[in-house]
C-alpha positions in Angstrom: 173.3 120.6 154.0 169.8 120.8 154.8 169.5 124.6 153.2 171.2 123.3 150.3 168.8 120.6 149.7 165.7 122.8 150.0 167.0 125.6 147.8 167.6 122.8 145.0 164.3 121.5 145.3 162.9 125.0 145.4 164.3 126.0 142.7 163.7 122.4 140.4 159.9 123.2 141.2 159.9 126.6 140.4 161.9 125.6 137.0 159.5 123.2 136.1 156.3 125.3 136.8 157.6 128.5 134.9 158.8 126.1 132.2 155.2 125.0 131.9 154.4 129.1 131.6 157.0 129.8 128.8 155.2 127.0 127.1 151.8 128.3 126.6 153.3 132.0 126.3 154.9 130.8 123.2 152.2 129.1 121.6 149.7 132.4 122.5 152.6 134.3 120.8 153.3 132.7 117.7 149.3 134.0 117.1 149.7 137.3 116.8 153.6 138.0 117.4 154.7 141.4 117.4 158.4 140.5 116.6 158.2 137.2 113.9 160.8 134.6 113.4 162.8 135.2 117.0 165.8 132.8 116.8 165.4 129.6 118.6 168.7 129.9 120.7 168.0 133.2 122.0 165.1 131.3 124.3 167.3 129.1 125.0 169.5 131.1 126.0 167.0 132.8 128.4 165.8 128.9 129.1 169.2 128.1 131.0 169.5 131.8 132.6 166.3 131.1 134.0 167.6 127.8 135.7 170.6 129.4 137.2 168.3 132.7 138.1 166.5 130.8 140.0 169.1 129.0 142.0 171.2 131.9 142.4 167.9 133.3 143.7 167.2 130.9 146.5 170.5 130.3 147.8 170.9 133.6 148.2 167.7 135.7 149.0 166.8 133.7 152.3 169.9 134.7 154.4 168.8 137.8 154.0 165.1 137.9 154.2 165.9 136.6 157.5 168.7 139.2 157.7 166.3 142.2 157.7 163.2 140.6 159.5 164.9 141.7 163.0 165.2 145.2 161.7 161.8 144.9 160.5 160.1 143.4 163.8 162.3 146.1 165.5 161.9 149.6 164.0 159.5 149.2 161.1 156.6 151.9 161.4 153.8 148.5 160.5 151.3 151.2 158.8 148.5 148.6 158.4 146.9 147.9 155.2 143.5 145.4 155.7 140.9 144.6 153.7 137.9 142.2 154.5 138.6 138.0 154.2 135.8 138.5 151.3 136.6 137.9 147.6 136.4 141.4 146.6 138.7 142.0 149.9 141.3 139.9 148.4 141.0 141.8 145.2 141.7 144.9 146.8 144.3 143.6 149.2 146.0 142.2 146.2 146.0 145.3 144.4 146.9 147.3 147.0 150.3 145.4 147.7 151.0 145.4 144.0 150.2 149.3 144.2 152.4 149.9 146.8 155.0 147.7 145.4 155.0 149.1 142.3 155.6 152.5 144.0 159.0 151.8 145.2 159.6 149.4 142.7 159.6 152.2 140.0 161.8 154.1 141.6 164.5 151.4 142.1 163.8 150.9 138.4 164.4 154.2 136.9 167.6 154.0 139.5 169.0 150.8 137.5 168.9 153.4 134.3 170.1 156.4 136.0 173.2 155.2 138.1 176.2 153.5 136.1 176.7 151.0 139.0 173.3 149.8 139.1 173.3 149.8 135.1 176.0 147.6 134.6 174.0 144.8 136.3 170.7 145.6 134.5 171.8 146.1 131.3 171.2 142.0 130.7 167.9 141.9 131.1 167.9 145.3 128.5 170.4 143.0 126.0 167.5 140.9 125.3 167.2 141.5 121.2 164.0 138.6 120.9 161.7 139.9 123.7 159.6 137.3 124.8 157.9 135.6 127.7 161.2 133.7 128.5 162.8 137.2 129.0 160.9 137.5 132.5 163.8 136.0 134.8 166.5 137.7 132.5 167.9 139.3 135.6 171.4 139.2 136.9 171.6 136.5 139.4 172.5 139.6 142.0 169.3 141.7 141.6 167.1 139.8 143.2 169.7 139.6 146.2 169.6 143.9 145.9 165.5 143.9 145.8 165.6 142.5 149.3 166.8 146.0 150.1 165.7 147.8 147.7 162.2 147.0 147.6 161.1 144.4 150.6 163.0 146.3 153.3 161.1 149.8 152.8 157.7 148.3 152.6 158.3 146.1 154.7 159.6 148.9 157.3 156.6 150.9 156.0 153.5 148.5 156.2 152.0 146.0 157.7 150.1 143.6 155.1 147.6 140.6 155.5 148.8 137.7 153.0 146.7 137.3 150.4 144.8 133.9 151.2 143.5 132.9 147.6 146.6 131.6 146.0 144.7 131.3 142.7 144.4 135.3 142.6 148.2 135.4 143.8 149.4 133.3 141.7 147.4 135.1 138.6 149.0 138.7 139.1 152.2 137.0 139.9 152.0 135.8 136.5 151.9 139.7 135.0 155.6 140.0 134.8 155.8 137.0 132.6 152.6 138.8 130.6 154.4 142.2 130.1 157.3 140.6 128.5 155.4 138.4 125.7 156.0 138.7 121.9 152.2 139.7 121.3 150.4 142.3 119.4 148.0 143.3 122.2 147.1 146.6 122.5 145.5 148.0 125.3 143.7 151.2 124.1 142.1 153.0 127.0 143.1 150.7 129.4 147.3 151.4 128.2 147.6 154.3 130.8 146.1 152.2 133.8 147.6 148.6 133.3 150.8 147.9 132.0 150.6 145.0 128.8 153.3 143.7 126.3 153.4 146.8 123.8 153.8 149.4 126.8 156.7 147.6 128.3 157.9 147.2 124.9 158.8 150.5 124.3 160.7 150.2 127.8 163.2 147.4 126.2 163.0 149.7 122.5 166.5 150.3 121.7 165.2 153.6 119.8 166.5 156.7 121.3 163.0 158.3 121.7 161.9 155.4 123.6 165.0 155.3 126.4 164.2 155.7 129.9 160.5 155.6 129.6 158.0 153.3 131.1 159.6 152.1 134.2 156.5 150.8 136.6 155.4 147.4 136.2 151.9 147.3 136.9 150.7 150.7 137.0 151.8 153.3 134.4 150.0 155.9 136.5 153.5 156.6 138.2 155.4 156.7 135.0 152.2 159.7 134.1 153.1 161.2 137.2 156.7 161.3 137.1 156.9 162.6 133.6 158.5 158.5 131.9 155.3 157.9 130.6 155.7 157.1 126.9 151.9 156.4 125.0 152.2 153.6 122.5 150.9 154.4 119.0 148.3 151.8 117.6 151.0 149.7 115.3 154.1 150.6 118.0 156.3 147.7 118.5 159.6 148.5 118.1 163.3 146.5 117.9 164.8 145.7 121.4 167.8 145.2 123.0 171.0 147.2 123.8 171.6 150.7 122.1 175.1 149.8 121.0 174.1 146.3 120.4 175.9 144.6 122.6 175.3 141.0 122.9 174.8 138.8 126.3 173.8 136.0 125.0 175.9 134.0 126.9 176.0 132.5 130.2 179.6 133.0 131.2 179.2 136.6 129.4 176.2 137.5 131.2 177.3 136.3 134.8 180.4 138.4 134.8 179.3 141.4 132.6 178.7 143.6 135.7 181.9 142.8 137.1 183.7 143.8 134.3 181.9 146.7 134.3 182.3 147.5 137.8 185.9 147.0 137.1 185.9 149.6 134.8 184.1 152.2 136.5 186.7 151.8 139.9 189.2 152.0 138.0 187.7 155.4 135.8 187.3 156.9 139.4 190.5 155.9 141.1 192.0 157.5 138.0 190.1 160.3 138.1 190.9 161.2 141.6 194.9 160.6 140.9 194.2 163.7 138.4 192.7 165.9 140.7 195.8 165.2 143.1 198.1 166.0 140.3 196.5 169.2 139.4 195.6 170.8 143.0 198.7 172.8 143.7 
């Protein structure tokens, strides 16, 4: 019972803070939007979905973290990553963590686009017709539990990193995930290959064929540059977004069950192909 209460209280507290972020972000977006006239119903859906996503995350993720911690403690390599405790050291500690995280995130994210089973879940995030700051939490509620094993387990297994103790600094970097989804005309110019921004990430969400499977990194586009998935935006490149086939997942039930329907179809096709192979084999 206490676990349920803690999950509910944590979710409500997070939801209140995120709503403030959304309000401020939407106000900024209105000054110079990349896409004008976005329907309010799309933002309303994202707000509702944020509440569901937070609630599911706070229920599902803590037990998985408790499950994986003994594995890390027992078999972890614990390569130390530590900087001095002064301000410059704290900045370095934060950037080092984000750089390591972004490397693993890049490959996990790329796998989500390459593997049909993972894409079935991830496409909810890409079904956004009205890309804006509220898209930041538009992920299927099973995605965060998956990240425990795909991201946090390997990172924790390999590295031992000192926590960042300057709360506002850490919070500022946590806002980056909201920043890159903003509906904002904000070209970063020569900094574009250095730090991801709204324009670069909008290309990742583009429904145009020339932008497919580009710009996977969340923080540091250097990984896209290194591994051949970087797409530099032109000065006025602000493409439309959404799935290439136009599928609309702006519905709570629709979005929640979409991966299960796709997985059922994929499993059916797998068994059908195996059955056909057995019939053909003499």
